[in-house]
C-alpha positions as CSV (number, residue, x, y, z in Angstrom):
1,M,1.8,33.4,-1.8
2,L,1.1,33.7,-5.4
3,A,2.0,31.1,-8.2
4,K,2.1,32.9,-11.9
5,K,0.6,31.0,-14.8
6,T,2.6,32.0,-18.0
7,S,1.3,32.3,-21.6
8,K,2.8,28.7,-22.2
9,N,0.5,27.3,-19.1
10,Q,3.5,26.7,-16.8
11,L,3.4,27.8,-13.1
12,T,6.1,29.4,-11.2
13,L,6.4,28.3,-7.7
14,P,7.7,30.8,-5.2
15,R,11.0,30.3,-3.8
16,D,10.0,29.9,-0.3
17,I,7.7,27.0,-1.3
18,V,10.4,25.4,-3.4
19,K,12.8,25.6,-0.4
20,E,10.6,23.2,1.4
21,F,11.2,20.6,-0.8
22,P,14.7,19.9,-1.4
23,H,15.9,17.6,-3.9
24,I,12.6,17.1,-5.4
25,E,12.3,17.6,-9.3
26,Y,8.7,16.1,-9.9
27,F,5.3,16.7,-8.6
28,D,2.3,14.5,-8.9
29,I,-0.7,17.0,-9.7
30,E,-4.2,16.4,-9.1
31,V,-7.3,18.7,-9.0
32,K,-9.9,18.0,-5.9
33,D,-12.6,20.7,-5.1
34,R,-11.7,22.9,-7.7
35,K,-8.0,22.9,-6.2
36,I,-4.7,22.2,-7.7
37,I,-2.8,19.8,-5.3
38,L,0.8,18.9,-5.9
39,S,2.6,16.2,-4.3
40,P,6.3,15.6,-4.2
41,V,7.5,12.7,-6.0
42,K,10.7,10.8,-6.2
43,I,11.3,9.0,-9.5
44,R,12.8,5.5,-9.0
45,P,15.4,4.1,-11.7
46,V,14.0,2.1,-14.2
47,D,16.4,-0.6,-13.3
48,A,15.0,-1.4,-10.1
49,T,15.1,-4.9,-9.3
50,L,12.0,-7.3,-7.9
51,E,14.2,-7.6,-4.9
52,D,14.2,-3.8,-4.4
53,I,10.8,-3.9,-4.3
54,R,10.4,-6.8,-2.0
55,N,12.7,-5.2,0.3
56,K,10.8,-1.6,0.4
57,M,7.4,-3.5,0.9
58,E,8.9,-5.4,3.6
59,R,10.1,-2.2,5.2
60,L,6.7,-0.6,5.0
61,G,5.1,-3.6,6.5
62,I,3.2,-4.9,3.4
63,S,2.4,-8.8,3.3
64,D,2.0,-11.1,0.5
65,S,-1.7,-11.2,1.8
66,D,-2.0,-7.3,1.5
67,V,-0.9,-7.8,-1.9
68,K,-3.5,-10.4,-2.5
69,D,-6.3,-8.4,-0.8
70,A,-5.5,-5.5,-3.0
71,V,-5.7,-7.4,-6.2
72,T,-8.9,-9.1,-5.4
73,W,-10.3,-5.3,-4.1
74,A,-9.0,-3.9,-7.5
75,R,-10.9,-6.5,-9.8
76,K,-14.0,-6.2,-8.0
77,R,-16.6,-5.1,-10.2
78,K,-18.4,-1.9,-9.2
79,Q,-22.1,-2.3,-8.1
80,K,-24.5,-0.2,-9.8
């Protein structure tokens, strides 16, 4: 299938592709190996509470130690 880039640099997605993502309005976009990759994104309300976030982490099986490990990893300096 083809998607056309308009003069305003917008892409028109084919109807058959859009049907695969009902209720999705936003896509995260990245370029990898000279390819454009679109990933569907659901936008969360700004008023999501800390309790909502904790409940989601529990549903996903993310523990406090997982968060601590992730923060430690993210703060490491890259070795040259």
